C-alpha positions as CSV (number, residue, x, y, z in Angstrom):
1,M,-49.4,24.9,-19.9
2,D,-46.8,25.7,-18.1
3,A,-44.5,23.1,-16.2
4,P,-42.0,23.8,-13.9
5,K,-38.5,24.2,-13.7
6,R,-37.3,20.7,-13.1
7,T,-39.7,19.2,-15.3
8,V,-38.2,21.0,-18.3
9,A,-34.5,20.5,-17.0
10,K,-36.0,16.7,-17.1
11,A,-37.2,16.6,-20.3
12,R,-33.8,18.3,-21.6
13,E,-32.2,15.5,-20.0
14,L,-34.6,13.3,-21.3
15,R,-33.5,14.0,-25.0
16,R,-30.2,13.1,-24.0
17,A,-30.7,9.9,-22.7
18,M,-34.2,8.3,-24.8
19,T,-34.5,4.4,-25.1
20,P,-33.7,2.3,-28.5
21,P,-37.7,2.2,-28.9
22,E,-37.9,5.9,-28.6
23,L,-35.2,7.3,-30.7
24,R,-36.6,4.8,-33.4
25,L,-40.0,5.9,-32.9
26,W,-38.6,9.4,-32.7
27,L,-36.8,9.4,-36.2
28,E,-39.9,7.9,-37.9
29,L,-41.9,10.5,-36.6
30,R,-39.4,13.5,-37.1
31,R,-38.8,12.2,-40.8
32,K,-42.5,13.1,-41.9
33,T,-45.7,14.8,-40.9
34,Y,-48.3,12.9,-40.9
35,A,-51.7,13.9,-41.7
36,G,-50.6,17.5,-40.4
37,L,-49.4,15.8,-37.2
38,R,-46.2,17.3,-35.9
39,F,-44.7,16.0,-32.7
40,R,-42.8,17.1,-29.9
41,R,-40.6,14.7,-27.6
42,Q,-39.6,14.4,-24.5
43,H,-42.5,17.3,-23.8
44,P,-42.6,18.6,-20.9
45,L,-46.4,19.2,-19.4
46,G,-47.0,19.8,-16.1
47,P,-45.2,18.0,-13.6
48,Y,-45.0,15.1,-16.3
49,V,-42.7,14.9,-19.5
50,L,-44.2,13.3,-22.5
51,D,-42.6,10.6,-24.5
52,F,-44.0,12.2,-27.5
53,Y,-46.7,15.1,-27.7
54,C,-48.5,16.7,-30.7
55,D,-50.6,19.5,-29.5
56,S,-53.0,20.4,-32.4
57,A,-53.7,16.4,-31.8
58,K,-53.5,17.1,-28.2
59,L,-52.5,13.6,-28.5
60,A,-49.2,12.1,-26.1
61,V,-47.7,9.0,-27.1
62,E,-45.8,6.9,-24.3
63,V,-43.3,4.3,-25.4
64,D,-43.7,1.6,-22.4
65,G,-41.5,-0.9,-22.0
66,E,-42.0,-4.0,-19.4
67,A,-41.6,-2.0,-16.4
68,H,-44.4,-0.3,-17.2
69,G,-46.5,-3.2,-15.8
70,F,-44.8,-3.9,-12.8
71,G,-45.3,-2.5,-9.0
72,D,-46.8,0.9,-8.3
73,N,-46.2,1.8,-12.1
74,P,-49.5,0.7,-13.5
75,A,-51.1,3.1,-10.9
76,K,-48.6,5.9,-12.0
77,D,-49.3,5.6,-14.9
78,L,-53.0,5.9,-15.1
79,R,-53.1,8.9,-12.5
80,R,-50.8,10.3,-15.3
81,D,-53.3,9.5,-18.2
82,R,-56.0,11.1,-16.0
83,W,-54.4,14.4,-15.8
84,L,-53.7,14.4,-18.8
85,Q,-57.3,13.5,-20.1
86,E,-58.8,16.3,-17.8
87,R,-56.8,18.8,-19.7
88,G,-58.1,17.1,-22.5
89,V,-55.1,15.4,-24.0
90,T,-55.6,11.5,-24.8
91,T,-52.6,9.1,-23.9
92,L,-51.4,6.4,-26.6
93,R,-49.8,3.9,-24.6
94,I,-47.3,1.7,-26.9
95,A,-44.9,-1.2,-25.9
96,A,-41.8,-0.6,-26.2
97,V,-41.4,-4.3,-28.2
98,E,-44.4,-2.5,-31.0
99,V,-42.2,0.1,-31.7
100,R,-38.9,-2.6,-32.2
101,D,-41.2,-5.2,-34.3
102,N,-44.1,-3.5,-36.1
103,L,-42.5,0.4,-36.4
104,D,-45.0,0.9,-40.1
105,G,-47.7,-0.4,-37.6
106,V,-47.2,1.6,-34.6
107,V,-47.2,5.0,-37.0
108,Q,-50.4,3.4,-38.4
109,M,-52.0,3.9,-35.5
110,I,-50.4,7.0,-34.0
111,V,-51.8,8.7,-37.1
112,A,-55.1,7.0,-36.9
113,A,-55.6,8.4,-32.8
114,P,-56.9,12.0,-33.0
115,M,-59.8,10.7,-35.8
116,A,-60.4,7.3,-33.4
117,S,-60.3,10.1,-30.6
118,R,-62.5,12.7,-32.5
119,L,-65.1,10.0,-32.7
120,R,-65.5,8.8,-29.2
121,A,-66.3,12.5,-28.4
122,D,-69.1,12.5,-31.0
C-alpha cells in the first residue's frame, strides 16, 4: 500500500521525535528478532503512520498515551483500526504506561499477537 508524500514526510518527522515509551519499545524490538518478526518504526501505510509495523505478520503496534482516551481520539483510533483491518492489518494497542512498567510482558504480547490473529481467522 502506497502512502501519500505528506504521510511519508510525517513518518520521517515522527522517527526523530519518538515518545520515551515508543523509543524504549523500539530499542527492544530492533535489538532482536522475535519469532522471526521484524518491525519498522513510524511506518507510513495509506494515510496513516503506524508506531510499529511487521509486514510479514500484517501487525501494527500502537503505543497509546493517555490522550488516546479523550475527546475524539477514541473515534479516530476506531476509524483507523477499521481501515487497517479492511486491508488485513491487525492493530495491537498498548498503553504507554505498560511499556514503561512491563516491557518484557509487552514484548511477549506482541510476539503472541500474530498467532492469536491466525487462530481467530480459522
